[in-house]
MARPANU-87580 format. One line per 3 residues: their letters; for each residue y, z, x of N, C-alpha, C. Coordinates in pm, 1 decimal. Atoms other than C-alpha are relative to their C-alpha. Last residue first. Layout:
A = Y Z X Y Z X Y Z X | ...
END
This chain:
TTH = 31.7 136.1 -42.6 3826.1 -5677.9 1541.8 -111.0 -56.5 -84.2 | 142.1 26.7 19.2 3994.4 -5372.7 1398.9 -24.1 -145.4 37.0 | 35.7 136.8 36.3 4327.6 -5263.5 1539.9 -150.8 -7.7 -22.0
VGH = 142.4 14.9 31.5 4489.6 -4922.5 1564.1 -26.2 -142.5 -45.9 | 72.0 27.7 -123.6 4825.1 -4878.5 1739.5 -149.2 -17.1 -18.8 | -28.3 137.6 -40.9 5025.8 -4908.6 1415.7 -68.4 -37.5 131.6
HRT = 65.0 96.8 88.9 4853.0 -4596.2 1282.8 25.6 -143.5 43.5 | -73.4 3.8 125.0 4954.3 -4391.3 1585.0 -64.4 -107.9 -84.3 | -66.1 124.6 35.1 4711.6 -4313.0 1861.9 84.9 22.4 -124.1
LRD = 47.5 101.5 -93.2 4529.5 -4037.9 2045.8 64.8 -134.2 -28.3 | -111.4 67.4 -67.6 4733.7 -3772.8 1868.7 -45.5 -97.2 108.2 | 10.0 -42.6 -139.1 4425.9 -3565.6 1778.2 103.9 -69.1 88.1
AML = -7.0 -146.2 -2.4 4513.3 -3596.3 1412.3 -2.1 53.2 143.1 | -139.4 -39.1 19.9 4584.0 -3969.3 1455.5 16.4 152.3 5.9 | -79.2 47.9 -113.5 4244.7 -4045.3 1606.3 144.9 45.9 -11.3
ANI = 36.8 -82.7 -115.2 4066.8 -3827.4 1348.4 81.7 -40.3 122.4 | -55.9 -134.0 21.1 4254.7 -3995.0 1061.3 -31.0 92.0 117.7 | -144.2 8.9 -23.2 4171.5 -4339.7 1202.0 65.7 136.8 -17.3
LRR = -22.2 16.1 -143.6 3801.9 -4250.8 1224.3 149.0 -4.7 31.1 | 39.9 -124.7 -65.5 3787.0 -4116.6 867.5 26.2 -5.7 150.5 | -104.1 -99.7 28.2 3982.2 -4412.9 732.1 -30.2 131.0 70.9
KLD = -118.2 43.3 -74.5 3743.0 -4657.1 901.1 111.6 102.8 -17.5 | 23.0 -41.3 -138.2 3446.8 -4463.0 766.9 118.3 -36.8 88.6 | -4.0 -146.0 -4.2 3578.0 -4493.0 411.0 -20.4 52.8 141.5
PRI = -136.4 -53.0 13.4 3661.0 -4862.7 459.4 8.9 152.8 6.7 | -33.3 -27.2 140.3 3311.9 -4949.4 586.6 138.3 63.6 -9.6 | 93.5 -95.7 59.8 3316.0 -5069.6 946.8 43.5 21.7 -145.4
PSF = -10.3 -30.4 143.0 3478.7 -5358.9 1131.3 -110.1 96.6 -45.9 | 61.6 100.3 85.8 3465.1 -5332.6 1511.8 12.9 40.6 -146.8 | 142.0 -21.7 27.3 3705.2 -5108.5 1695.0 -48.2 -105.1 -97.3
SVA = 59.3 103.8 84.0 4045.8 -5121.7 1856.5 -146.8 33.6 -20.3 | 141.5 -21.0 25.3 4270.4 -4848.8 1991.4 -48.4 -116.9 -84.4 | 63.6 74.1 109.2 4611.9 -4898.4 2142.7 -148.9 28.8 -5.7
KAR = -43.9 -58.3 126.9 4839.4 -4675.3 2348.1 -63.8 -68.8 -119.1 | -121.9 -81.7 -5.9 4693.2 -4723.2 2698.3 39.5 63.5 -133.1 | -86.8 35.0 -111.2 4360.9 -4883.2 2608.9 125.4 83.6 -13.1
REF = -130.8 -65.3 -4.9 4085.5 -4752.5 2386.3 70.5 -42.4 127.5 | -70.3 18.6 -126.9 3784.6 -4959.5 2286.8 136.6 66.4 -8.5 | -126.2 -72.0 -5.6 3523.1 -4892.3 2021.9 62.9 -20.2 136.9
QLD = -54.0 30.5 -131.7 3228.0 -5108.8 1920.9 140.5 56.0 1.2 | -144.0 2.4 -22.6 3044.8 -4955.2 1628.2 28.3 -41.4 143.4 | -38.7 75.7 -119.3 2698.4 -4957.5 1473.7 151.3 -10.4 9.7
IQN = -104.3 94.3 38.0 2629.3 -4682.0 1220.5 48.2 -68.6 126.9 | 26.2 130.7 -60.9 2300.1 -4512.2 1305.3 96.8 -107.6 -50.3 | 28.9 91.5 110.4 2356.6 -4217.9 1068.9 -20.0 -143.4 45.6
QLF = 104.0 -58.3 84.7 2332.9 -3956.2 1344.3 -42.8 -96.9 -109.9 | 127.0 -0.7 -73.2 2528.4 -4171.0 1587.7 -114.6 48.5 -88.4 | 43.5 139.1 -18.1 2807.5 -4245.2 1341.2 -135.3 -7.3 70.5
YAF = 43.1 47.8 131.9 2829.6 -3877.9 1241.2 -51.8 -143.3 9.8 | 129.4 -65.0 23.6 2843.6 -3776.1 1608.2 -56.7 -43.4 -135.2 | 99.7 75.0 -76.6 3122.2 -4032.7 1657.6 -138.8 59.7 -18.1
VEK = 18.6 127.7 68.9 3319.8 -3870.5 1375.2 -105.4 -82.9 73.0 | 69.9 -27.8 125.7 3268.7 -3523.9 1523.5 -27.6 -129.1 -76.4 | 141.7 -22.6 -31.5 3360.8 -3651.4 1869.3 -80.9 26.7 -125.7
VKT = 56.2 133.1 -23.6 3687.1 -3788.4 1726.7 -148.2 12.7 34.7 | 15.1 66.6 129.3 3767.6 -3446.6 1582.8 -61.6 -138.7 15.5 | 98.1 -64.0 86.4 3698.2 -3267.1 1911.3 -22.5 -76.0 -130.1
SLH = -44.7 -123.4 63.7 3886.1 -3502.0 2140.6 -106.0 49.3 -99.3 | -60.8 23.9 130.5 3704.2 -3755.7 2352.2 42.7 134.3 -57.1 | -123.5 -76.4 11.2 3611.8 -3753.8 2719.7 73.3 -40.0 -127.1
CQS = -118.9 81.8 25.2 3255.3 -3878.9 2695.9 121.2 90.1 -19.0 | -46.8 54.0 -127.9 2970.0 -3684.6 2857.6 125.9 -84.7 -14.6 | -68.4 -107.0 -73.8 2917.7 -3470.9 2544.8 55.3 -48.0 133.9
LEV = -135.9 -11.8 52.3 2834.7 -3786.8 2349.1 79.6 104.7 77.3 | -11.3 -99.7 106.2 2529.9 -3840.4 2567.4 146.1 8.5 -42.3 | -52.2 -131.3 -36.8 2507.0 -4161.2 2768.0 -5.1 92.7 -121.2
EQG = 8.9 -92.6 111.6 2322.0 -4493.6 2758.4 43.3 138.5 47.6 | 98.2 -106.8 -16.6 2450.1 -4717.0 3035.6 -1.4 87.6 -124.7 | 134.7 56.1 -8.9 2624.8 -5055.1 3001.3 -110.7 103.4 16.3
DKI = 13.5 78.0 -123.4 2967.5 -4908.1 3078.0 -142.7 -50.6 21.5 | -127.6 2.5 -71.0 2928.0 -4655.6 2795.6 -23.4 -70.4 132.8 | 2.2 75.7 -124.9 2646.4 -4688.4 2542.8 141.3 -4.3 56.2
LHG = -135.8 15.3 -49.8 2581.7 -4439.2 2264.9 -5.5 -64.9 137.4 | -13.2 -23.5 -143.8 2249.5 -4481.0 2085.6 143.6 -27.5 41.4 | 5.7 -142.2 -31.2 2192.4 -4442.4 1710.3 9.3 33.8 146.9
KKI = 126.6 -58.9 45.0 2105.4 -4807.4 1647.8 -14.6 146.2 42.7 | 94.3 97.8 52.5 2405.0 -4930.8 1846.1 -131.5 70.1 -29.6 | 106.8 -72.2 68.8 2712.5 -4727.8 1923.1 -88.1 -105.6 -63.6
ILR = 75.9 75.9 99.2 2930.6 -4895.1 2181.9 -105.5 93.2 -58.8 | 124.6 -60.9 45.8 3201.7 -4727.0 2384.8 -64.1 -89.1 -105.0 | 75.2 89.0 88.7 3484.4 -4874.5 2589.7 -134.9 64.2 -30.2
LM = 127.0 -59.4 41.0 3750.4 -4654.3 2746.3 -67.3 -96.3 -96.0 | 64.1 63.4 113.8 4040.5 -4803.7 2935.5 -134.8 67.4 -24.2
END
C-alpha cells in the first residue's frame, strides 16, 4: 500500500515530508504529482493492490491523473475511486 498526501506544496509519506524522487512512482505519474506540488494542489492519494483512490480534485486534474495512471498501467479505469 502506498499513501501520499500533498498539502500546501509539501509531499508527505508515512507522516514524514519526502522528496518526490524518493517515491516509487512511474514517470508520467511523477510529472502529474510534480504539477500538483508546484501549484500547491492538495491531494490524498492511496494505492492498494489493484485499486487507486484519491481525494476530490478539479475534473481536469482528475482526468490528467487517471490518464497518467492508466498510461503507466498502474490501474484500469474501474480501479480508480475518489473519496
